[in-house]
MINUMI-960658 format. One record per residue: residue in three letters; x, y, z of N, C-alpha, C in turn. Coordinates in steps of 0.001 Angstrom, whole numbers, padded with zeros to 6 digits, always signed. Layout:
MINUMI-960658
ALAXYZXYZXYZ;...
END
This chain:
MINUMI-960658
MET+136536+077880+059841+135260+078161+060455+135238+079527+061123;ILE+136320+079900+061782+136372+081205+062431+136271+082298+061378;ALA+137013+082152+060290+136991+083160+059230+135585+083307+058651;ALA+134903+082204+058418+133553+082257+057865+132601+082961+058824;ALA+132712+082670+060109+131850+083318+061095+132123+084819+061158;ILE+133384+085199+061092+133715+086627+061119+133179+087317+059871;ARG+133290+086669+058728+132752+087257+057493+131248+087521+057613;VAL+130540+086614+058257+129092+086767+058409+128758+087831+059462;LEU+129449+087778+060594+129099+088650+061717+129744+090037+061660;ARG+130810+090178+060886+131469+091474+060680+131732+091636+059186;PRO+130642+091799+058392+130782+091791+056933+131662+092915+056387;HIS+131871+093969+057140+132721+095066+056685+134209+094763+056877;ALA+134532+093748+057657+135931+093391+057916+136486+092594+056739;GLU+137700+092922+056329+138379+092127+055309+139001+090927+056001;VAL+138683+089748+055534+139153+088511+056150+139879+087688+055095;ASP+141043+087189+055465+141804+086317+054582+142267+085129+055410;THR+142469+084007+054779+142958+082817+055472+144214+082313+054770;THR+145039+081625+055528+146267+081060+054977+146709+079901+055849;THR+147715+079213+055399+148321+078151+056199+149479+078746+056997;LEU+149932+078020+057994+151085+078491+058766+152331+078568+057890;ASP+152427+077712+056885+153586+077726+055989+153686+079012+055175;THR+152545+079619+054852+152549+080833+054034+152190+082077+054837;LEU+152153+081940+056156+151735+083059+057017+152573+084311+056776;ARG+153880+084180+056778+154759+085347+056602+154447+086077+055300;ASP+154360+085347+054207+154078+085968+052911+152714+086641+052892;GLU+151729+085993+053486+150386+086556+053489+150284+087797+054381;VAL+150983+087805+055504+150978+088998+056353+151615+090160+055597;GLU+152691+089903+054892+153325+090963+054093+152396+091431+052977;ARG+151726+090518+052316+150839+090873+051194+149576+091574+051659;PHE+148930+091014+052658+147619+091499+053105+147743+092663+054089;ASP+148840+092721+054832+149115+093764+055825+147933+093977+056787;PRO+147529+092921+057488+146354+093036+058362+146655+093807+059644;ASP+145615+094397+060208+145720+095045+061516+145647+094006+062625;LEU+144967+092906+062360+144753+091834+063332+145055+090499+062676;VAL+145799+089664+063395+146053+088296+062943+145540+087359+064030;ILE+144800+086344+063617+144338+085290+064517+144915+083992+063985;CYS+145785+083360+064779+146386+082102+064334+146875+081319+065545;SER+147455+080161+065283+147913+079296+066377+149391+079495+066680;ARG+149967+080564+066192+151387+080834+066372+151574+082260+066902;SER+152592+082445+067725+152895+083791+068206+153475+084612+067055;ASN+153555+085901+067241+154017+086793+066178+155536+086763+066062;THR+156009+085827+065283+157429+085804+064932+157600+086335+063519;VAL+156500+086664+062870+156494+087154+061498+156899+088620+061452;ASP+156283+089420+062301+156456+090872+062274+156281+091406+063696;PRO+157177+091051+064619+157001+091457+066027+156796+092959+066161;GLY+155717+093317+066829+155395+094726+067043+154733+095406+065868;GLY+154540+094706+064763+154040+095340+063552+152542+095302+063352;ARG+151816+094666+064215+150358+094570+064079+149697+095305+065235;ILE+148503+095808+065008+147729+096401+066102+147328+095304+067073;ALA+146982+094137+066523+146539+093041+067392+146971+091700+066809;TRP+147245+090782+067729+147616+089408+067351+146984+088486+068386;VAL+146220+087520+067921+145623+086527+068796+146277+085194+068485;GLU+146935+084644+069480+147560+083329+069353+146625+082322+070007;LEU+145825+081665+069180+144880+080673+069687+145615+079383+070008;SER+145487+078931+071218+146101+077673+071612+145381+076518+070919;ILE+146161+075579+070409+145534+074405+069784+145070+073407+070842;ASP+145498+073606+072078+145066+072792+073212+144033+073611+073997;PRO+142761+073200+073985+141723+074009+074625+141892+074172+076137;THR+142781+073406+076748+143008+073567+078189+144151+074539+078480;ARG+144887+074958+077445+145993+075900+077611+145524+077287+077193;PRO+146044+078328+077818+145572+079679+077492+146005+080142+076104;SER+145148+080940+075513+145459+081650+074281+145966+083026+074688;ARG+146850+083599+073887+147403+084936+074171+146762+085948+073245;ILE+146303+087035+073823+145657+088089+073054+146435+089375+073282;CYS+146864+089990+072196+147562+091274+072283+146776+092287+071464;VAL+146411+093382+072086+145739+094483+071402+146429+095765+071837;GLY+146964+096483+070873+147607+097755+071173+148767+097633+072142;GLY+149474+096511+072108+150611+096299+072988+150261+095774+074370;ARG+148980+095587+074643+148526+095042+075929+148206+093558+075752;TYR+148805+092748+076606+148641+091293+076514+147701+090774+077589;SER+146954+089752+077224+146139+089024+078190+146117+087567+077750;GLU+145715+086702+078662+145589+085283+078356+144196+084834+078740;LEU+143667+083935+077947+142322+083429+078182+142270+082002+077665;THR+141734+081118+078474+141609+079728+078056+140372+079564+077192;ASN+140578+078995+076008+139500+078664+075084+138552+079847+074822;PRO+139063+080948+074243+138202+082108+073989+137083+081777+073008;THR+135956+082381+073232+134780+082161+072390+134832+083065+071157;LEU+133936+082800+070235+133804+083660+069063+133455+085079+069498;GLU+132652+085212+070528+132285+086539+071021+133516+087320+071483;VAL+134458+086630+072103+135707+087275+072530+136474+087742+071299;LEU+136572+086914+070284+137286+087301+069072+136605+088473+068376;LEU+135284+088485+068362+134558+089615+067787+134803+090889+068591;ALA+134909+090768+069903+135212+091925+070747+136610+092460+070437;VAL+137558+091577+070157+138903+092003+069762+138831+092777+068444;ILE+138087+092264+067490+137909+092963+066212+137321+094346+066448;ASP+136298+094427+067273+135668+095714+067566+136654+096677+068232;GLU+137483+096164+069135+138468+097008+069809+139522+097513+068824;VAL+139953+096671+067917+140914+097088+066901+140304+098180+066031;GLU+139066+097994+065627+138394+099014+064815+138303+100337+065559;GLU+138027+100280+066842+137953+101498+067650+139321+102173+067749;LEU+140370+101399+067928+141718+101964+067972+142074+102633+066646;ILE+141672+102018+065550+141928+102603+064233+141169+103915+064086;ARG+139899+103915+064458+139089+105153+064366+139682+106263+065224;ALA+140158+105916+066405+140720+106913+067322+142191+107217+067000;ASN+142727+106504+065992+144146+106637+065657+145017+106465+066907;ASP+144650+105465+067708+145289+105240+068995+145840+103821+069070;HIS+146696+103483+068139+147247+102123+068112+148767+102174+068104;LEU+149325+102887+069040+150774+103054+069073+151506+101779+069464;GLY+150999+101062+070457+151661+099838+070894+151388+098705+069943;GLY+152435+098025+069515+152262+096953+068549+152301+095587+069178;CYS+151826+094633+068437+151778+093246+068891+152565+092365+067944;
END
């Protein structure tokens, strides 16, 4: 559902989905700037501009890393995720994504 909403609301963004079992292979194949999933970045630590670890428990915080800066937020909304996408795009445009997630 999140992927479908992002495709509609950010049609210029390339969106791919996968299972946790194939996450590593898909990250290597797709080489995304941003990953949104329910797992922390054990696939490619420091190799992404942004990584959002969505908590599967809505009462526990989700971890958001953009450009090496971490924050936590309980039950982030779609608007928050879209703001992360926009921030990643801005970092790419400014070529200012030195810190990895």
